[in-house]
Each structure stands twice: as C-alpha cells, then as structure tokens.
N, C-alpha and C positions, 0 to 999 in steps of 0.2 A: 416652727413652722413647714417651713420649707423643706425642711429635709425627710416629714415626716408625708407629707403630700409627695415628696420625691419614692419615699420607700413604698407608700399603694400604691402610684402607676408604676412602679418595677413589676410589684406583687402581682400584680394585677395583669403586664404582660406578659412575666414569665409563666402564669396562670391559664390565660389565651393560647401561648404557644404548648404546653404541656396539653391540652384539650384537643390541638387541632393534630398535633402527633397522631392518637389515642384514636383521632375519628381518622386520619390516612391509614394506621395500621390495619384499623377495623375494615376499610374498604380495600385496604389490596391485599388483607391474608381471605377475606371471606367474599369476594365478587365472582364468582362462576358464571358469569355471560359471555355468550360469545360473538353477537351483535357490536360495533364499535357505535352505532347511529346510541341502539338501545345504553348502552351502557351511559351513555353521553347524556340522553334524556336521564337516567334514575343521580344519574351525580346534580345533573340540574335542582332536580326534583329534592334532595337532599341539602343542596345549598341552601334555597330559600327555606327548609326549613328548619333547616339550625344554623344557619347565617352566620357557616364557616367558608372562609375562604381556603382551596385547595392551593397550592401551588404548582406550576410547574413539570418540576420534576415526578412529582408522585404522579400526576394525570400520565407523563410520558410512562412510569413507571406500570399504570394499570394497563394501557394500550396492549403496550410488550407482555403482560402477564397473558392478555386475555387473547392475544396469537398466539401463544405457546399453548395456552387451555386449548384453543382452535385445532391446532398442527396434532398435541396429544388424540385429540377423539378421532381425528383423520387416521388417523395412526392405529387407534382400536378399532373403527370401524374397517378398516384395511386388514389388519389381523383377522379379526369376523371372519371379513369372507372368504381366507386368505385357507383358516382351519376348516372353512364348512367345506372348500374345494378339494382340499385333504381329504 
C-alpha cells in the first residue's frame, strides 16, 4: 500500500512539473508585451487564475525577452525614420 501511495505522489508531481513547463513555454513563446510592469500584472493575473508558481529563471528569461523585443521595436522605428529621410 505504501508503495502505491508513493507511486501516485510521484506521478502527480511529474504531471505538475510537466504542466508548469508547458505553461512556462507558452508564456515565453507568446508573450509580446513591451512594458515590464504590465507583464508583471499579467503574470500575477495568470498565477491567480491557474494556481501555478513560475520559477525565477522563467521570470528572468521573460524580462530579458521583453527587453530584446523593445530594442527590436526601437530599431524598427529608427530604420523606418531613416528610410523616410532617404
């Protein structure tokens, strides 16, 4: 009986881990928000809704991704203005 309980707990933990990874990937891959404050509020909303705790690495990756996205948007605007001038 003890072995069965242990196996069920292990399966449940494995399933939770898989769900968290899937959730993290969805956020990293589909999150196009420029403002860090806005993304933080959105993350808090998702966490309350899905009861999933994101790890620190995912949060830091998300903010690095947002900063890169913001830089690419700025570069795009600069390029468009440069084309208008020429």
